[in-house]
RODRENKE-449634 format. One record per residue: residue number from 0; residue in three letters; x, y, z of N, C-alpha, C in turn. Coordinates in steps of 0.1 Angstrom, whole numbers, plus 2048, in hexadecimal, padded with zeros to 3 digits. Layout:
# RODRENKE-449634
   pos   code    nX    nY    nZ   caX   caY   caZ    cX    cY    cZ
   NUM    ala     X     Y     Z     X     Y     Z     X     Y     Z
...
//
This chain:
# RODRENKE-449634
   pos   code    nX    nY    nZ   caX   caY   caZ    cX    cY    cZ
     0    met   28D   C61   4DD   285   C67   4D2   28F   C6A   4C6
     1    thr   28B   C67   4BA   294   C69   4AF   294   C78   4AB
     2    ser   29E   C7D   4A4   29F   C8B   4A0   294   C8D   496
     3    thr   290   C83   48E   286   C84   484   278   C87   48B
     4    his   276   C80   496   269   C82   49D   269   C90   4A4
     5    ala   275   C94   4A9   275   CA1   4B0   272   CAC   4A6
     6    gln   277   CAB   49A   274   CB5   490   265   CB4   48C
     7    his   260   CA8   48B   253   CA5   486   248   CAB   48F
     8    gly   24B   CAA   49C   241   CAF   4A6   244   CBC   4AD
     9    ala   24E   CC3   4A7   253   CD0   4AD   247   CDA   4AE
    10    gly   247   CE2   4B9   23D   CED   4B9   22F   CE9   4BE
    11    leu   22C   CDD   4C0   21F   CD9   4C5   21D   CDD   4D4
    12    pro   211   CE1   4D8   20E   CE2   4E6   20E   CD4   4EC
    13    pro   212   CD4   4F9   212   CC6   4FF   204   CC2   502
    14    pro   202   CB5   503   1F5   CAF   507   1F0   CB6   515
    15    arg   1E3   CB6   517   1DF   CBC   524   1D3   CB3   529
    16    val   1D1   CB4   536   1C6   CAD   53C   1BB   CB7   540
    17    glu   1AF   CB4   53D   1A4   CBD   540   199   CB5   547
    18    glu   196   CB9   553   18B   CB2   55B   17E   CB7   556
    19    val   177   CAE   54F   16A   CB2   548   15E   CAF   551
    20    ser   160   CA8   55C   155   CA5   566   15D   CA0   572
    21    asp   156   CA0   57D   15D   C9C   589   163   C8E   588
    22    gly   170   C8D   588   177   C80   587   178   C7B   579
    23    val   174   C82   56F   174   C7E   561   17D   C88   559
    24    phe   187   C82   552   191   C8A   54C   192   C87   53D
    25    ala   195   C92   536   198   C91   527   1A7   C93   526
    26    tyr   1AE   C8B   51E   1BC   C8D   51B   1BD   C92   50D
    27    leu   1C1   C9E   50B   1C0   CA5   4FE   1CE   CA7   4F8
    28    gln   1CF   CA3   4EB   1DC   CA4   4E4   1DB   CAE   4D9
    29    pro   1DF   CBA   4DB   1DF   CC4   4D0   1E9   CC0   4C5
    30    asp   1E7   CC3   4B8   1DC   CCB   4B3   1D0   CC3   4AF
    31    gly   1D0   CB6   4B2   1C5   CAE   4AE   1C5   CA9   4A0
    32    ser   1D0   CAB   499   1D2   CA6   48B   1D5   C97   48B
    33    trp   1D9   C92   47F   1DC   C84   47D   1E4   C7E   489
    34    gly   1DF   C74   490   1E6   C6D   49A   1E5   C73   4A8
    35    leu   1E0   C80   4A9   1E0   C87   4B6   1D2   C86   4BC
    36    asn   1CF   C7B   4C1   1C1   C78   4C6   1BF   C7C   4D4
    37    asn   1B3   C7D   4D8   1AF   C7F   4E6   1AC   C72   4ED
    38    thr   1AE   C71   4FA   1AA   C65   502   1A3   C6B   50E
    39    gly   1A0   C62   518   19A   C66   524   19B   C5C   52F
    40    phe   197   C5F   53B   197   C55   545   18E   C5A   551
    41    ile   188   C50   558   17F   C52   563   186   C4C   56F
    42    val   188   C54   579   18F   C50   585   185   C4C   590
    43    gly   184   C3F   594   17C   C3B   59F   183   C3A   5AC
    44    gly   17C   C35   5B6   183   C34   5C3   18E   C2A   5C3
    45    asp   18D   C1F   5BC   198   C15   5BC   19E   C12   5AF
    46    ala   198   C17   5A4   19D   C13   596   19A   C1E   58D
    47    val   19F   C1D   581   19E   C27   576   199   C20   569
    48    leu   190   C26   562   18C   C22   555   191   C2C   54B
    49    ala   198   C27   540   19E   C30   536   196   C2E   529
    50    val   196   C38   521   190   C38   514   19B   C3B   50A
    51    asp   19F   C31   503   1A9   C32   4F8   1B7   C34   4FD
    52    ala   1C0   C2F   4F4   1CF   C31   4F6   1D3   C3B   4EB
    53    cys   1E0   C3C   4E9   1E6   C45   4DF   1EE   C3E   4D4
    54    phe   1F3   C46   4CB   1F9   C40   4BE   207   C3A   4C0
    55    thr   20F   C40   4C9   21D   C3C   4CA   21F   C37   4D9
    56    glu   22A   C30   4DB   22E   C2C   4E8   230   C39   4F1
    57    arg   237   C42   4EC   23B   C4E   4F4   22E   C56   4F8
    58    arg   225   C57   4EF   218   C5F   4F2   20F   C57   4FB
    59    thr   20F   C4A   4FA   207   C42   504   20D   C42   512
    60    arg   21A   C42   512   221   C43   51F   21E   C50   526
    61    ala   21E   C5B   51E   21B   C68   523   20D   C69   528
    62    leu   203   C62   521   1F5   C61   526   1F5   C5A   533
    63    leu   1FC   C4F   534   1FC   C48   541   202   C50   54C
    64    asp   20C   C58   54A   212   C61   554   207   C6B   558
    65    ala   200   C71   54F   1F6   C7B   552   1EB   C74   55A
    66    leu   1E7   C68   556   1DC   C61   55D   1E0   C5F   56C
    67    arg   1ED   C5A   56E   1F1   C57   57B   1F2   C64   584
    68    ala   1F5   C6F   57E   1F5   C7C   585   1E8   C7F   58B
    69    gln   1DD   C7A   585   1D0   C7D   58A   1CB   C71   593
    70    ala   1CE   C65   58F   1C9   C59   596   1D2   C53   5A0
    71    gly   1DE   C57   5A1   1E7   C52   5AB   1EA   C43   5A8
    72    ala   1EA   C3B   5B2   1ED   C2C   5B0   1E1   C24   5AC
    73    arg   1D5   C2A   5AA   1CA   C22   5A5   1CD   C1C   597
    74    pro   1CB   C0F   596   1CE   C08   589   1C3   C0B   57E
    75    val   1C8   C0B   572   1BE   C0C   567   1B9   BFE   564
    76    thr   1AD   BFB   568   1A8   BED   566   1A0   BEB   55A
    77    thr   19C   BF6   553   194   BF5   547   199   BFF   53D
    78    leu   19B   BFB   530   19E   C03   525   194   C01   51A
    79    val   18D   C0C   517   183   C0B   50C   189   C11   4FF
    80    asn   187   C09   4F4   18B   C0E   4E7   17F   C13   4DF
    81    thr   17F   C20   4DB   174   C25   4D4   173   C20   4C5
    82    his   17E   C1C   4C0   17F   C16   4B2   18D   C11   4B0
    83    his   190   C0B   4A5   19C   C03   4A3   1A9   C0B   49F
    84    his   1A7   C17   49A   1B3   C1E   495   1BE   C1F   49F
    85    gly   1CA   C1F   499   1D6   C1E   4A1   1D9   C2A   4AB
    86    asp   1D4   C36   4A7   1D6   C41   4B0   1CE   C3F   4BD
    87    his   1C4   C36   4BD   1BC   C33   4C9   1C0   C26   4CF
    88    thr   1C8   C1E   4C8   1CA   C10   4CD   1D8   C0B   4CD
    89    phe   1E1   C12   4C6   1EF   C0C   4C6   1F5   C0C   4D3
    90    gly   1F1   C14   4DD   1F7   C14   4EA   1EF   C0B   4F4
    91    asn   1E6   C03   4EF   1DE   BFA   4F8   1E7   BF2   500
    92    tyr   1F1   BEC   4FB   1F9   BE2   502   1FF   BE8   50E
    93    leu   201   BF5   50F   207   BFB   51B   1FE   BFB   527
    94    phe   1F1   BF8   525   1E7   BF7   530   1E6   BE9   535
    95    leu   1ED   BDF   52F   1ED   BD1   533   1F8   BCF   53D
    96    pro   1F6   BC5   546   1EB   BBB   546   1E0   BBF   550
    97    gln   1E1   BCB   556   1D7   BCF   560   1C9   BD1   55A
    98    ala   1C9   BD7   54E   1BC   BDC   548   1B6   BD1   53F
    99    thr   1A9   BD0   540   1A1   BC9   536   19D   BD3   52B
   100    ile   1A0   BCF   51F   19D   BD8   513   190   BD4   50D
   101    ile   187   BDE   50B   17A   BDC   507   178   BE4   4FA
   102    gly   171   BDE   4F0   16E   BE5   4E3   163   BDD   4DC
   103    his   15F   BE3   4D1   155   BDC   4C9   15C   BD0   4C2
   104    glu   153   BC6   4BF   159   BBA   4BA   160   BBC   4AC
   105    arg   15B   BC6   4A5   162   BC9   498   16F   BD0   49B
   106    cys   170   BD8   4A6   17C   BDE   4A9   187   BD4   4AC
   107    arg   184   BC9   4B3   18E   BBF   4B5   193   BB9   4A8
   108    glu   189   BB6   49F   18C   BB0   492   195   BB9   48A
   109    ala   192   BC6   48A   19A   BCF   481   1A8   BD1   487
   110    ile   1A9   BD2   494   1B7   BD4   49A   1C0   BC8   496
   111    ile   1BA   BBC   497   1C2   BB0   493   1C5   BB0   485
   112    ala   1BB   BB3   47C   1BD   BB2   46E   1C7   BBD   469
   113    glu   1C7   BC9   46F   1CF   BD4   469   1DD   BD4   470
   114    gly   1DF   BCF   47B   1EC   BCF   482   1F2   BDD   482
   115    leu   1FE   BDF   47E   205   BEB   47E   205   BF2   470
   116    ser   1FC   BEE   467   1FC   BF3   45A   1FB   C02   459
   117    ala   1F4   C08   463   1F2   C17   462   1FF   C1F   463
   118    gln   209   C18   468   216   C1F   469   21C   C23   45B
   119    arg   218   C1C   451   21E   C1F   444   219   C2C   43F
   120    ala   20E   C31   443   209   C3E   43F   210   C4A   445
   121    phe   218   C48   44F   21E   C53   457   22D   C51   459
   122    pro   235   C53   44E   243   C52   450   249   C5D   459
   123    gly   253   C59   460   259   C63   469   255   C63   477
   124    val   24A   C5C   47A   245   C5B   488   24E   C52   490
   125    asp   251   C56   49C   259   C4D   4A5   24F   C45   4AD
   126    trp   24C   C39   4A8   241   C30   4AE   245   C2B   4BC
   127    gly   252   C28   4BE   256   C21   4CA   252   C12   4C8
   128    arg   250   C0B   4D3   24B   BFD   4D2   23C   BFD   4D2
   129    ile   237   BF6   4C9   228   BF4   4C8   225   BE5   4C7
   130    asp   21D   BE0   4D1   218   BD3   4D0   209   BD3   4CE
   131    ile   204   BCC   4C5   1F6   BCC   4C2   1EE   BC5   4CE
   132    ala   1E4   BCC   4D3   1DD   BC6   4DF   1CE   BCA   4DD
   133    pro   1C6   BC1   4D6   1B8   BC4   4D3   1B0   BC2   4E0
   134    pro   1A4   BC7   4DF   19A   BC5   4EB   198   BB6   4ED
   135    gly   198   BB2   4FA   196   BA5   4FE   187   BA2   502
   136    val   180   BAD   504   171   BAD   507   16B   BB5   4FC
   137    thr   161   BAF   4F5   15B   BB6   4EA   14C   BB6   4EB
   138    phe   145   BBE   4E4   136   BBE   4E4   131   BC3   4D6
   139    ser   124   BC2   4D4   11F   BC5   4C7   116   BD1   4C6
   140    asp   110   BD5   4D1   107   BE0   4D1   109   BEA   4DC
   141    arg   106   BE6   4E8   108   BEE   4F4   10E   BE6   500
   142    leu   115   BEE   508   11B   BE8   514   11B   BF2   51F
   143    arg   117   BEF   52B   116   BF8   536   121   BF5   540
   144    leu   129   BFF   544   133   BFE   54E   131   C08   559
   145    arg   138   C06   564   137   C0F   56F   145   C11   575
   146    val   148   C1E   578   153   C21   581   14D   C27   58D
   147    asp   14D   C1F   598   146   C23   5A4   138   C26   5A0
   148    asp   132   C32   5A2   124   C34   59F   123   C3B   592
   149    val   12D   C3C   58A   12D   C43   57D   12A   C39   572
   150    glu   11E   C3A   56C   11A   C31   561   120   C35   554
   151    leu   126   C2B   54D   12C   C2D   540   125   C24   536
   152    gln   11F   C2A   52C   118   C21   521   120   C22   515
   153    leu   125   C16   510   12C   C15   504   121   C11   4F9
   154    ile   121   C1A   4EF   116   C19   4E4   11D   C18   4D7
   155    phe   119   C0D   4CF   11E   C0C   4C2   116   C15   4B8
   156    val   11E   C1D   4B1   117   C27   4A8   11C   C26   499
   157    gly   125   C1C   496   12A   C1A   489   121   C13   480
   158    pro   125   C12   473   131   C19   46D   12F   C28   46C
   159    ala   13A   C2F   470   13A   C3D   46F   148   C41   46B
   160    his   151   C45   474   15F   C47   471   165   C39   46D
   161    thr   162   C2F   474   166   C21   470   15A   C18   471
   162    thr   15C   C0B   46F   151   C01   470   14E   BFE   47F
   163    asn   157   C02   488   156   BFD   496   155   C08   4A1
   164    asp   150   C14   49D   150   C1F   4A7   146   C1D   4B2
   165    ile   14B   C20   4BE   143   C20   4CA   145   C2E   4D1
   166    val   13C   C32   4D8   13D   C3E   4E1   13B   C3A   4EF
   167    ala   141   C42   4F8   13F   C3F   507   137   C4A   50D
   168    trp   12B   C47   511   121   C51   516   120   C50   525
   169    leu   121   C5C   52C   11F   C5C   53A   112   C64   53C
   170    pro   107   C5D   53D   0FA   C64   53D   0F8   C6D   54A
   171    gln   0FE   C69   555   0FC   C71   561   104   C7E   560
   172    arg   10E   C7E   558   116   C8A   556   113   C92   549
   173    arg   10B   C8D   541   108   C92   534   115   C94   52C
   174    leu   11D   C8A   52D   12B   C8B   527   12D   C80   51E
   175    leu   133   C83   512   136   C79   508   144   C79   504
   176    phe   14A   C6D   505   157   C6A   4FE   153   C64   4F0
   177    ala   155   C6C   4E6   150   C69   4D9   159   C62   4CF
   178    gly   166   C60   4D4   16F   C5A   4CA   170   C62   4BE
   179    asp   173   C5C   4B2   174   C63   4A6   167   C65   49E
   180    val   15C   C62   4A5   14F   C66   49F   14E   C75   4A0
   181    val   156   C7B   4A8   156   C8A   4A9   165   C8F   4A7
   182    phe   167   C97   49D   173   C9F   49B   16F   CAD   49E
   183    his   178   CB5   4A5   175   CC3   4A8   180   CCB   4A2
   184    gly   17D   CD2   497   187   CDB   491   190   CD3   487
   185    gly   18D   CC7   484   193   CBF   47A   189   CB8   471
   186    ala   18D   CB5   465   184   CAE   45C   181   CA0   460
   187    pro   175   C9C   460   172   C8E   463   178   C85   458
   188    phe   179   C78   45B   180   C6F   453   179   C62   452
   189    ala   173   C60   446   16A   C54   444   16F   C49   43B
   190    leu   17C   C49   439   183   C3F   431   17E   C31   434
   191    ala   17E   C2E   441   17B   C20   446   16D   C1F   44B
   192    gly   164   C29   448   157   C28   44E   14C   C2B   444
   193    ser   144   C35   447   138   C38   43F   133   C46   441
   194    ile   131   C4D   435   12B   C5B   436   11D   C5A   43B
   195    gly   114   C52   435   107   C50   439   105   C4B   447
   196    gly   10E   C42   44B   10D   C3C   459   112   C47   463
   197    trp   11B   C4F   45F   120   C5A   468   115   C64   46B
   198    leu   10E   C68   460   102   C71   462   0F8   C6B   46C
   199    glu   0F6   C5E   46B   0EC   C57   474   0F2   C57   482
   200    ala   0FF   C55   483   105   C54   490   104   C62   497
   201    leu   105   C6D   490   104   C7A   496   0F6   C7C   49B
   202    asp   0EC   C76   495   0DE   C77   49A   0DD   C6F   4A7
   203    val   0E4   C64   4A8   0E4   C5C   4B5   0EB   C65   4C0
   204    leu   0F6   C6B   4BD   0FC   C73   4C7   0F4   C7F   4CB
   205    arg   0ED   C86   4C2   0E5   C91   4C5   0DA   C8C   4CF
   206    ala   0D4   C80   4CD   0C9   C7C   4D5   0CE   C79   4E4
   207    leu   0DB   C77   4E6   0E0   C74   4F3   0DF   C81   4FC
   208    gly   0E0   C8C   4F6   0DF   C99   4FD   0EB   C9D   505
   209    ala   0F7   C9A   4FF   104   C9D   506   105   CAC   507
   210    glu   10A   CB0   513   10E   CBE   514   11D   CC1   512
   211    thr   125   CB6   515   133   CB7   513   138   CAB   50A
   212    ile   140   CAE   500   145   CA4   4F7   154   CA4   4F7
   213    val   15A   C99   4FA   168   C97   4F8   16A   C90   4EA
   214    pro   16E   C98   4E0   170   C92   4D2   17C   C8A   4D1
   215    gly   17D   C82   4C7   189   C7A   4C5   195   C82   4C1
   216    his   193   C8E   4BB   19D   C98   4B8   198   CA6   4BA
   217    gly   1A0   CAF   4C0   19C   CBC   4C2   197   CBF   4D0
   218    ala   194   CCC   4D2   190   CD0   4E0   183   CCB   4E4
   219    val   181   CCA   4F1   174   CC6   4F7   16A   CD0   4F2
   220    cys   15E   CCC   4EF   154   CD4   4E9   146   CD1   4EE
   221    gly   13C   CD8   4E8   12E   CD5   4EB   127   CCF   4DF
   222    pro   11A   CCD   4E0   113   CC6   4D5   112   CCD   4C8
   223    ala   115   CDA   4C7   114   CE1   4BB   11E   CDB   4B0
   224    val   128   CD5   4B5   132   CCF   4AC   12B   CC4   4A3
   225    leu   121   CBD   4A8   11A   CB3   4A1   114   CB9   494
   226    asp   10E   CC5   495   108   CCB   489   113   CCF   47F
   227    asp   11E   CD4   484   129   CD7   47B   12E   CCB   473
   228    leu   130   CC0   47A   134   CB3   473   129   CAF   469
   229    gly   11D   CAF   46D   112   CAB   464   112   CB4   457
   230    glu   114   CC1   459   114   CCA   44D   11F   CC6   444
   231    tyr   12B   CC4   44A   137   CC0   441   134   CB3   43A
   232    leu   12F   CA9   441   12D   C9C   43A   122   C9D   42F
   233    arg   118   CA5   432   10E   CA7   427   113   CAE   41B
   234    leu   11C   CB8   41E   123   CBF   413   12B   CB5   40A
   235    val   132   CAC   411   13A   CA1   40A   131   C98   402
   236    leu   126   C94   408   11C   C8B   401   116   C92   3F5
   237    asp   113   C9F   3F6   10D   CA6   3EB   117   CA7   3DF
   238    ala   123   CAB   3E3   12E   CAC   3D9   130   C9F   3D2
   239    ala   130   C94   3D9   132   C86   3D3   126   C83   3C9
   240    arg   11A   C87   3CD   10F   C84   3C4   111   C8C   3B6
   241    arg   115   C98   3B7   118   CA0   3AB   124   C9A   3A3
   242    gly   12E   C96   3AA   13A   C91   3A4   137   C84   39D
   243    leu   130   C7B   3A4   12C   C6E   39E   124   C70   391
   244    ala   11A   C79   392   112   C7C   386   11A   C81   37B
   245    ala   124   C89   37E   12D   C8F   373   138   C86   36F
   246    glu   139   C7A   375   144   C70   373   151   C76   376
   247    ala   152   C7F   380   15E   C85   384   165   C7D   38F
   248    pro   172   C7B   38F   178   C73   39A   178   C7B   3A7
   249    pro   179   C74   3B2   178   C7B   3BF   183   C85   3C1
   250    leu   18F   C83   3BB   19A   C8C   3BD   196   C99   3B6
   251    glu   191   C99   3AA   18D   CA5   3A3   182   CAD   3AB
   252    val   179   CA5   3B1   16E   CAC   3B9   175   CB2   3C5
   253    ala   17E   CAB   3CC   184   CB0   3D8   18C   CBD   3D5
   254    arg   193   CBE   3CA   19B   CCA   3C6   192   CD6   3C3
   255    ser   186   CD3   3BE   17D   CDF   3BA   173   CE3   3C4
   256    leu   171   CDB   3CF   166   CDD   3D8   169   CE9   3E2
   257    asp   160   CF2   3E3   161   CFD   3EC   15C   CF8   3FA
   258    leu   165   CF7   404   161   CF2   411   15B   CFD   41A
   259    gly   15C   D09   415   156   D14   41D   15C   D15   42B
   260    arg   154   D15   435   159   D18   443   161   D0C   448
   261    phe   161   D00   441   168   CF5   445   176   CF4   43F
   262    ala   17A   CFE   437   186   CFE   430   192   CFF   439
   263    gly   190   D04   445   19B   D06   44F   19D   CFA   458
   264    trp   194   CF0   457   196   CE4   460   1A3   CDD   45D
   265    leu   1A9   CD7   467   1B5   CD0   466   1B3   CC4   45D
   266    asp   1BE   CC0   456   1BE   CB3   44E   1B4   CB3   443
   267    gly   1B3   CBF   43C   1A9   CC0   432   1AA   CB6   426
   268    glu   1B6   CB0   425   1B7   CA6   41A   1AE   C9A   41C
   269    arg   1A9   C98   428   19F   C8D   42A   193   C8E   421
   270    leu   191   C9A   41C   185   C9B   412   186   C91   407
   271    ala   192   C8F   402   193   C85   3F6   18E   C77   3FB
   272    ala   192   C73   406   18E   C65   40B   17F   C65   40E
   273    asn   17A   C70   414   16C   C71   417   164   C70   40A
   274    leu   168   C76   3FF   161   C76   3F3   162   C67   3ED
   275    his   16D   C61   3EE   16E   C53   3EA   163   C4A   3F1
   276    arg   162   C4D   3FE   158   C45   406   14A   C49   402
   277    ala   147   C55   3FF   13A   C59   3FB   137   C53   3ED
   278    tyr   140   C53   3E4   13E   C4D   3D7   13B   C3E   3D9
   279    ser   142   C37   3E2   13F   C29   3E4   131   C27   3E8
   280    glu   12C   C2F   3F2   11F   C2D   3F7   114   C31   3EC
   281    leu   117   C3B   3E5   10E   C3F   3DA   10D   C34   3CF
   282    arg   117   C2D   3CD   117   C22   3C4   110   C16   3C9
   283    gly   10C   C16   3D6   104   C0B   3DC   10C   C01   3E3
   284    glu   119   C04   3E5   122   BFB   3ED   11F   BFB   3FB
   285    pro   120   BF0   403   11D   BF0   411   126   BFA   419
   286    arg   120   BFF   423   128   C08   42C   134   C01   431
   287    gly   13F   C08   431   14C   C03   436   153   BFA   42C
   288    thr   14E   BF8   420   155   BF1   416   163   BF6   414
   289    pro   16E   BED   415   17B   BF2   413   17D   BFA   406
   290    leu   184   C05   407   186   C0D   3FB   194   C0A   3F5
   291    ser   196   C0D   3E8   1A3   C0B   3E2   1AD   C15   3E7
   292    arg   1BA   C12   3E5   1C5   C1A   3E9   1C4   C28   3E3
   293    gln   1BC   C29   3D8   1BB   C36   3D1   1B6   C41   3DB
   294    ala   1AE   C3D   3E4   1A8   C47   3EE   1B4   C4D   3F6
   295    val   1BD   C45   3FA   1C9   C4B   402   1D2   C53   3F9
   296    ala   1D4   C4E   3ED   1DC   C55   3E3   1D7   C63   3E0
   297    asp   1CA   C64   3DF   1C3   C70   3DC   1C4   C7A   3E8
   298    met   1C4   C75   3F4   1C7   C7D   400   1D5   C83   3FF
   299    val   1DF   C7B   3FC   1EC   C80   3FA   1ED   C8A   3EF
   300    ala   1E6   C88   3E4   1E6   C92   3D9   1E0   C9F   3DE
   301    cys   1D6   C9E   3E6   1CF   CAB   3EC   1D9   CB1   3F6
   302    asn   1E2   CAA   3FB   1EC   CAF   405   1F8   CB4   3FE
   303    gly   1F7   CB7   3F1   202   CBC   3E9   20C   CB1   3E6
   304    gly   208   CA5   3E6   211   C9A   3E3   21A   C96   3EF
   305    arg   218   C9C   3FA   220   C99   406   21A   C8F   40F
   306    pro   222   C87   416   21C   C7E   420   213   C85   42A
   307    leu   209   C7E   42F   200   C84   438   207   C88   445
   308    arg   204   C94   44A   20B   C9B   455   206   C94   462
   309    cys   20F   C8D   468   20D   C87   475   218   C8B   47F
   310    leu   214   C92   48A   21D   C97   493   21E   C8F   4A0
   311    ala   219   C83   49F   219   C7A   4AB   227   C76   4AF
//
C-alpha cells in the first residue's frame, strides 16, 4: 500500500460482514462514500453466489478473505454485477476462472466501453492490479437463479442510477440486494442514469415488499429508505424545473438549493450532476443520454474545487 493511500483512507472503520438472513451475508464498507460500496454473498451447501466486487484489488481481496471465512473451501461459482460502475466491478477478475459473471446486457457493454476511465476521477487511490472482466452471461429483463433452495430473482429496473441497474431479490427471505438503486445516508447519483426512471424504479422496489434492504452504499436498512430517496429525487426535479424556467445553470441552482434534512448526506456535491441529469430529461432528451463533462466539473466546483473524496 502506498503512503498516499494510507493517508487517503486513514481513520475509516474496517469492512464488516453482517448475516442478514440464514446463510446470506452483506459485506459493508463504511463510510459508504465514493468507491466504498457494499457487496454480498449467499453460501450454499457446495458453492457460493456473490453480488458485486469492490473498487480496488486490495479491497476485493479483503472481500474474498471475508467470504472464505464464512464459506470455507466452497467455491464462488456465480458473481452477479448490479451495474457497471467500477466500485462494483473492477474486482471481477479476481473471481475468475471459477465464477460465471452475470449482469444486464447493457452492463457488459458499458464495462467494455468505459474500461478504467473512472480512475481519472479519483487521484491518489491505490488501485493495485485491475483487469477488466465483464459479465459473460447477460439478460435483458429478468433472470431466476437458485442457491440450493434459495431463489434469487435478478430484475432489471434501469435506467435509474445507470442505464443497466438490476436488483437481486430473495422473495422467500423478503430480502433485497439493491445495488446503487438504493443509497442509505448518501446522496443518490444519477449522472449516468435517469431521475424519472429512478423514481419509477423505487415504485418497483416498493411493490416487492422487502423487509430488509442491502443498499449499494450505507448501512443495511428497511423499506423506509425508498421514501427518503424518492423525496430527494423529487426535490431535485422540482428545483430543475424552476432553474430551467429561469434559465439558471445547474451549478447556480445547486449552490442556492436548500436540501433541508438531506443536507447531511454524504457526497452532497452529487446534487450538481443530478441537476444536470434532470435538466437533460426536462429538455426531452432520452433517459441515460450521455452528459457533457460540465456535470462533473460542477460537482468538483460544489466540492470547493477539490477532487472528489474517495477513500477506497
